Structures are given as structure tokens and as C-alpha cells.
Biopython code that builds the backbone (N, CA, C, O; Angstrom):
import numpy as np
from Bio.PDB.StructureBuilder import StructureBuilder

atoms = [
    (1, "UNK", "N", (123.539, 69.686, 81.929)),
    (1, "UNK", "CA", (124.209, 68.839, 81.776)),
    (1, "UNK", "C", (123.173, 68.095, 81.443)),
    (1, "UNK", "O", (123.235, 66.886, 81.224)),
    (2, "UNK", "N", (121.166, 69.475, 81.336)),
    (2, "UNK", "CA", (120.159, 68.694, 80.754)),
    (2, "UNK", "C", (119.962, 69.019, 79.805)),
    (2, "UNK", "O", (119.633, 68.015, 79.172)),
    (3, "UNK", "N", (119.927, 70.184, 78.946)),
    (3, "UNK", "CA", (120.337, 70.445, 77.591)),
    (3, "UNK", "C", (119.095, 69.492, 76.858)),
    (3, "UNK", "O", (117.925, 69.485, 76.477)),
    (4, "UNK", "N", (120.121, 68.851, 76.966)),
    (4, "UNK", "CA", (118.799, 67.784, 75.509)),
    (4, "UNK", "C", (117.652, 67.931, 76.084)),
    (4, "UNK", "O", (116.661, 68.163, 75.392)),
    (5, "UNK", "N", (117.555, 67.809, 77.645)),
    (5, "UNK", "CA", (116.176, 67.870, 77.644)),
    (5, "UNK", "C", (115.126, 68.787, 76.833)),
    (5, "UNK", "O", (114.165, 68.585, 76.091)),
    (6, "UNK", "N", (115.766, 69.829, 77.325)),
    (6, "UNK", "CA", (114.732, 71.336, 76.430)),
    (6, "UNK", "C", (114.162, 70.987, 74.990)),
    (6, "UNK", "O", (113.053, 71.266, 74.535)),
    (7, "UNK", "N", (115.656, 70.016, 74.138)),
    (7, "UNK", "CA", (114.817, 70.067, 72.594)),
    (7, "UNK", "C", (114.137, 69.151, 72.701)),
    (7, "UNK", "O", (113.906, 68.681, 71.587)),
    (8, "UNK", "N", (113.507, 68.433, 73.748)),
    (8, "UNK", "CA", (111.768, 67.340, 74.226)),
    (8, "UNK", "C", (110.689, 68.206, 73.878)),
    (8, "UNK", "O", (109.561, 67.781, 73.626)),
    (9, "UNK", "N", (110.906, 69.025, 73.865)),
    (9, "UNK", "CA", (109.607, 70.265, 73.439)),
    (9, "UNK", "C", (109.239, 71.113, 72.803)),
    (9, "UNK", "O", (109.386, 72.275, 73.181)),
    (10, "UNK", "N", (108.474, 70.717, 71.301)),
    (10, "UNK", "CA", (108.521, 70.564, 70.014)),
    (10, "UNK", "C", (108.415, 72.081, 69.719)),
    (10, "UNK", "O", (108.448, 72.678, 68.643)),
    (11, "UNK", "N", (108.255, 72.605, 71.197)),
    (11, "UNK", "CA", (108.434, 74.573, 70.771)),
    (11, "UNK", "C", (109.638, 74.713, 70.405)),
    (11, "UNK", "O", (110.058, 75.092, 69.312)),
    (12, "UNK", "N", (110.415, 74.288, 71.672)),
    (12, "UNK", "CA", (111.307, 74.910, 70.940)),
    (12, "UNK", "C", (112.751, 74.417, 69.214)),
    (12, "UNK", "O", (113.831, 74.662, 68.677)),
    (13, "UNK", "N", (111.934, 73.895, 69.208)),
    (13, "UNK", "CA", (112.864, 73.908, 67.439)),
    (13, "UNK", "C", (111.678, 76.006, 66.645)),
    (13, "UNK", "O", (111.906, 77.000, 65.955)),
    (14, "UNK", "N", (111.018, 75.637, 67.131)),
    (14, "UNK", "CA", (109.908, 77.032, 66.257)),
    (14, "UNK", "C", (111.273, 78.918, 66.675)),
    (14, "UNK", "O", (111.772, 79.781, 65.953)),
    (15, "UNK", "N", (111.281, 78.502, 68.829)),
    (15, "UNK", "CA", (111.779, 79.526, 68.874)),
    (15, "UNK", "C", (112.730, 79.493, 68.159)),
    (15, "UNK", "O", (112.651, 80.210, 67.161)),
    (16, "UNK", "N", (113.296, 79.129, 68.242)),
    (16, "UNK", "CA", (114.744, 78.612, 67.634)),
    (16, "UNK", "C", (115.188, 79.504, 65.887)),
    (16, "UNK", "O", (115.644, 80.573, 65.480)),
    (17, "UNK", "N", (114.731, 78.342, 65.419)),
    (17, "UNK", "CA", (113.798, 79.454, 63.887)),
    (17, "UNK", "C", (113.961, 81.011, 64.079)),
    (17, "UNK", "O", (114.903, 81.716, 63.716)),
    (18, "UNK", "N", (112.700, 81.404, 64.804)),
    (18, "UNK", "CA", (111.782, 82.796, 64.524)),
    (18, "UNK", "C", (113.273, 83.468, 65.618)),
    (18, "UNK", "O", (113.539, 84.663, 65.497)),
    (19, "UNK", "N", (114.016, 82.704, 66.485)),
    (19, "UNK", "CA", (115.343, 83.795, 66.722)),
    (19, "UNK", "C", (116.060, 83.588, 64.788)),
    (19, "UNK", "O", (116.123, 84.249, 63.751)),
    (20, "UNK", "N", (116.365, 82.541, 65.193)),
    (20, "UNK", "CA", (117.787, 82.696, 63.738)),
    (20, "UNK", "C", (116.877, 83.824, 62.294)),
    (20, "UNK", "O", (117.545, 84.615, 61.627)),
    (21, "UNK", "N", (115.832, 83.704, 62.146)),
    (21, "UNK", "CA", (115.567, 84.663, 61.275)),
    (21, "UNK", "C", (115.362, 85.965, 61.713)),
    (21, "UNK", "O", (115.798, 86.907, 61.052)),
    (22, "UNK", "N", (114.640, 86.160, 62.938)),
    (22, "UNK", "CA", (114.147, 87.825, 63.495)),
    (22, "UNK", "C", (115.293, 88.109, 64.185)),
    (22, "UNK", "O", (115.456, 89.325, 64.287)),
    (23, "UNK", "N", (116.563, 87.133, 64.946)),
    (23, "UNK", "CA", (117.432, 88.743, 65.941)),
    (23, "UNK", "C", (118.892, 88.842, 64.993)),
    (23, "UNK", "O", (119.628, 89.826, 64.922)),
    (24, "UNK", "N", (119.106, 87.273, 64.167)),
    (24, "UNK", "CA", (120.325, 87.223, 64.086)),
    (24, "UNK", "C", (120.974, 87.448, 63.085)),
    (24, "UNK", "O", (122.151, 87.794, 62.986)),
    (25, "UNK", "N", (119.578, 87.091, 61.663)),
    (25, "UNK", "CA", (118.962, 87.221, 60.245)),
    (25, "UNK", "C", (119.615, 86.246, 59.025)),
    (25, "UNK", "O", (119.896, 86.508, 57.856)),
    (26, "UNK", "N", (119.740, 84.893, 59.892)),
    (26, "UNK", "CA", (120.319, 83.763, 59.131)),
    (26, "UNK", "C", (118.469, 83.067, 58.645)),
    (26, "UNK", "O", (117.390, 83.481, 59.069)),
    (27, "UNK", "N", (118.627, 82.387, 58.049)),
    (27, "UNK", "CA", (117.885, 80.993, 57.599)),
    (27, "UNK", "C", (117.010, 79.895, 58.101)),
    (27, "UNK", "O", (115.999, 80.553, 57.856)),
    (28, "UNK", "N", (116.783, 79.377, 58.331)),
    (28, "UNK", "CA", (116.354, 78.017, 58.632)),
    (28, "UNK", "C", (117.099, 77.241, 58.760)),
    (28, "UNK", "O", (117.846, 76.985, 57.815)),
    (29, "UNK", "N", (117.194, 76.624, 59.836)),
    (29, "UNK", "CA", (118.139, 74.634, 59.270)),
    (29, "UNK", "C", (117.077, 74.593, 58.049)),
    (29, "UNK", "O", (116.140, 75.174, 58.597)),
    (30, "UNK", "N", (116.502, 74.205, 56.426)),
    (30, "UNK", "CA", (115.847, 73.756, 56.698)),
    (30, "UNK", "C", (115.784, 71.849, 56.057)),
    (30, "UNK", "O", (114.950, 71.319, 55.323)),
    (31, "UNK", "N", (117.217, 71.167, 56.820)),
    (31, "UNK", "CA", (116.961, 69.797, 57.231)),
    (31, "UNK", "C", (116.146, 69.529, 58.268)),
    (31, "UNK", "O", (115.203, 68.765, 58.471)),
    (32, "UNK", "N", (116.823, 70.459, 58.961)),
    (32, "UNK", "CA", (115.479, 70.888, 60.605)),
    (32, "UNK", "C", (114.290, 70.622, 60.132)),
    (32, "UNK", "O", (113.632, 69.591, 60.272)),
    (33, "UNK", "N", (114.029, 71.601, 59.557)),
    (33, "UNK", "CA", (112.724, 71.521, 59.843)),
    (33, "UNK", "C", (111.413, 70.822, 59.237)),
    (33, "UNK", "O", (110.269, 70.840, 59.691)),
    (34, "UNK", "N", (111.781, 70.360, 58.377)),
    (34, "UNK", "CA", (112.232, 69.545, 57.219)),
    (34, "UNK", "C", (111.949, 68.121, 57.825)),
    (34, "UNK", "O", (111.128, 67.360, 57.312)),
    (35, "UNK", "N", (112.839, 67.737, 59.194)),
    (35, "UNK", "CA", (112.292, 66.850, 59.609)),
    (35, "UNK", "C", (111.555, 66.626, 61.025)),
    (35, "UNK", "O", (110.876, 65.687, 61.442)),
    (36, "UNK", "N", (111.947, 67.839, 61.600)),
    (36, "UNK", "CA", (110.604, 68.375, 62.240)),
    (36, "UNK", "C", (109.058, 68.560, 61.939)),
    (36, "UNK", "O", (108.099, 69.144, 62.445)),
    (37, "UNK", "N", (109.241, 68.014, 61.201)),
    (37, "UNK", "CA", (107.743, 68.321, 59.918)),
    (37, "UNK", "C", (107.273, 67.360, 59.778)),
    (37, "UNK", "O", (106.063, 67.204, 59.944)),
    (38, "UNK", "N", (108.072, 66.422, 59.431)),
    (38, "UNK", "CA", (107.714, 64.513, 58.719)),
    (38, "UNK", "C", (107.364, 64.015, 60.029)),
    (38, "UNK", "O", (106.282, 63.449, 60.184)),
    (39, "UNK", "N", (108.294, 64.192, 61.134)),
    (39, "UNK", "CA", (107.654, 63.886, 63.025)),
    (39, "UNK", "C", (105.820, 64.601, 63.807)),
    (39, "UNK", "O", (104.772, 64.233, 64.338)),
    (40, "UNK", "N", (106.882, 66.293, 63.125)),
    (40, "UNK", "CA", (104.587, 65.636, 63.693)),
    (40, "UNK", "C", (103.669, 65.451, 63.035)),
    (40, "UNK", "O", (102.468, 65.671, 63.190)),
    (41, "UNK", "N", (104.383, 64.930, 62.084)),
    (41, "UNK", "CA", (102.855, 64.447, 60.983)),
    (41, "UNK", "C", (102.527, 63.726, 61.338)),
    (41, "UNK", "O", (101.462, 63.408, 61.868)),
    (42, "UNK", "N", (103.880, 63.043, 60.999)),
    (42, "UNK", "CA", (103.625, 61.335, 62.141)),
    (42, "UNK", "C", (102.865, 61.572, 62.761)),
    (42, "UNK", "O", (101.666, 61.496, 62.491)),
    (43, "UNK", "N", (103.559, 62.078, 64.197)),
    (43, "UNK", "CA", (102.619, 61.528, 65.520)),
    (43, "UNK", "C", (100.455, 61.956, 65.390)),
    (43, "UNK", "O", (99.403, 61.613, 65.929)),
    (44, "UNK", "N", (100.989, 62.925, 64.250)),
    (44, "UNK", "CA", (99.176, 63.654, 64.107)),
    (44, "UNK", "C", (98.688, 62.571, 63.308)),
    (44, "UNK", "O", (97.538, 62.955, 63.091)),
    (45, "UNK", "N", (98.824, 61.332, 62.657)),
    (45, "UNK", "CA", (98.176, 60.764, 62.121)),
    (45, "UNK", "C", (98.348, 59.493, 63.300)),
    (45, "UNK", "O", (97.645, 58.493, 63.446)),
    (46, "UNK", "N", (99.249, 59.826, 63.874)),
    (46, "UNK", "CA", (99.657, 58.226, 65.159)),
    (46, "UNK", "C", (98.005, 58.901, 66.042)),
    (46, "UNK", "O", (96.913, 58.365, 66.230)),
    (47, "UNK", "N", (98.476, 60.084, 66.345)),
    (47, "UNK", "CA", (96.770, 59.917, 67.114)),
    (47, "UNK", "C", (95.104, 60.277, 66.663)),
    (47, "UNK", "O", (93.990, 60.396, 67.173)),
    (48, "UNK", "N", (95.577, 60.329, 65.766)),
    (48, "UNK", "CA", (94.535, 60.625, 64.199)),
    (48, "UNK", "C", (93.484, 58.956, 64.753)),
    (48, "UNK", "O", (92.437, 58.786, 65.378)),
    (49, "UNK", "N", (94.708, 57.849, 63.955)),
    (49, "UNK", "CA", (94.229, 56.799, 63.660)),
    (49, "UNK", "C", (93.647, 55.400, 65.261)),
    (49, "UNK", "O", (93.174, 54.266, 65.329)),
    (50, "UNK", "N", (94.132, 56.563, 66.276)),
    (50, "UNK", "CA", (94.406, 56.390, 67.888)),
    (50, "UNK", "C", (93.106, 56.385, 68.304)),
    (50, "UNK", "O", (92.576, 55.665, 69.151)),
    (51, "UNK", "N", (92.647, 57.237, 67.644)),
    (51, "UNK", "CA", (91.641, 58.599, 68.188)),
    (51, "UNK", "C", (90.334, 57.696, 67.361)),
    (51, "UNK", "O", (89.462, 57.282, 68.124)),
    (52, "UNK", "N", (90.176, 57.413, 66.050)),
    (52, "UNK", "CA", (89.801, 56.298, 66.216)),
    (52, "UNK", "C", (89.483, 54.987, 66.900)),
    (52, "UNK", "O", (88.692, 54.853, 67.834)),
    (53, "UNK", "N", (90.139, 54.109, 66.366)),
    (53, "UNK", "CA", (90.785, 53.063, 66.798)),
    (53, "UNK", "C", (89.775, 52.939, 68.304)),
    (53, "UNK", "O", (89.344, 51.852, 68.689)),
    (54, "UNK", "N", (89.456, 54.501, 69.176)),
    (54, "UNK", "CA", (89.031, 54.533, 70.967)),
    (54, "UNK", "C", (87.999, 55.000, 70.333)),
    (54, "UNK", "O", (87.083, 54.894, 71.148)),
    (55, "UNK", "N", (87.559, 55.482, 69.314)),
    (55, "UNK", "CA", (86.334, 56.448, 69.452)),
    (55, "UNK", "C", (84.816, 55.753, 70.093)),
    (55, "UNK", "O", (84.265, 56.522, 70.882)),
    (56, "UNK", "N", (84.437, 55.071, 69.975)),
    (56, "UNK", "CA", (83.146, 54.024, 71.089)),
    (56, "UNK", "C", (83.470, 54.240, 72.214)),
    (56, "UNK", "O", (82.638, 54.047, 73.100)),
    (57, "UNK", "N", (85.002, 54.789, 72.595)),
    (57, "UNK", "CA", (84.840, 54.344, 74.035)),
    (57, "UNK", "C", (85.347, 54.799, 74.493)),
    (57, "UNK", "O", (85.329, 54.546, 75.698)),
    (58, "UNK", "N", (86.649, 56.328, 73.818)),
    (58, "UNK", "CA", (86.526, 57.160, 74.238)),
    (58, "UNK", "C", (85.653, 58.087, 75.436)),
    (58, "UNK", "O", (85.863, 57.787, 76.611)),
    (59, "UNK", "N", (84.892, 58.963, 75.195)),
    (59, "UNK", "CA", (83.537, 58.883, 75.787)),
    (59, "UNK", "C", (83.476, 58.418, 77.713)),
    (59, "UNK", "O", (83.628, 58.902, 78.834)),
    (60, "UNK", "N", (83.200, 57.376, 77.117)),
    (60, "UNK", "CA", (84.069, 55.753, 78.617)),
    (60, "UNK", "C", (85.022, 56.475, 79.605)),
    (60, "UNK", "O", (84.811, 56.385, 80.815)),
    (61, "UNK", "N", (85.846, 57.037, 79.221)),
    (61, "UNK", "CA", (86.944, 57.084, 79.828)),
    (61, "UNK", "C", (87.036, 57.886, 80.235)),
    (61, "UNK", "O", (87.221, 57.982, 81.448)),
    (62, "UNK", "N", (86.895, 59.631, 78.849)),
    (62, "UNK", "CA", (87.153, 61.063, 79.317)),
    (62, "UNK", "C", (85.773, 61.286, 80.442)),
    (62, "UNK", "O", (85.629, 62.353, 81.040)),
]
sb = StructureBuilder()
sb.init_structure("model")
sb.init_model(0)
sb.init_chain("A")
sb.init_seg("    ")
for serial, (resi, resn, name, xyz) in enumerate(atoms, 1):
    if name == "N":
        sb.init_residue(resn, " ", resi, " ")
    sb.init_atom(name, np.array(xyz, "f"), 0.0, 1.0, " ", f" {name:<3s}", serial, name[0])
structure = sb.get_structure()
């Protein structure tokens, strides 16, 4: 019932793709791979933009 929570972990997709290739000899699902890559890129860009905007006060918070 809580299987969907596992997929919130970004490493789940990397591990599943590795297992699919290494253990079962199958090609990874390229659509899923592209979707995760795009999502990761968006999160990184958002984090960079947020950090650059809060850079002046970031040291005070940390």
C-alpha cells in the first residue's frame, strides 16, 4: 500500500534502471529516464535560482 512512497526517492529510478540492465539484461525505459533527467534539471535550476536570490542572507540563516 505504501509502494508509491518509494518512488518519491530519486535514487529509486537509478537503482531500478541499473537492476534492469545488470540483472535482467534489459534496456532501460528511455521515456522514464528522460522524464527523471528533466525533472532533476528543473529542480537543480530552481535551487540555483533560489540560492542566488538568497545568497546575501544565506550565511545569516546557516
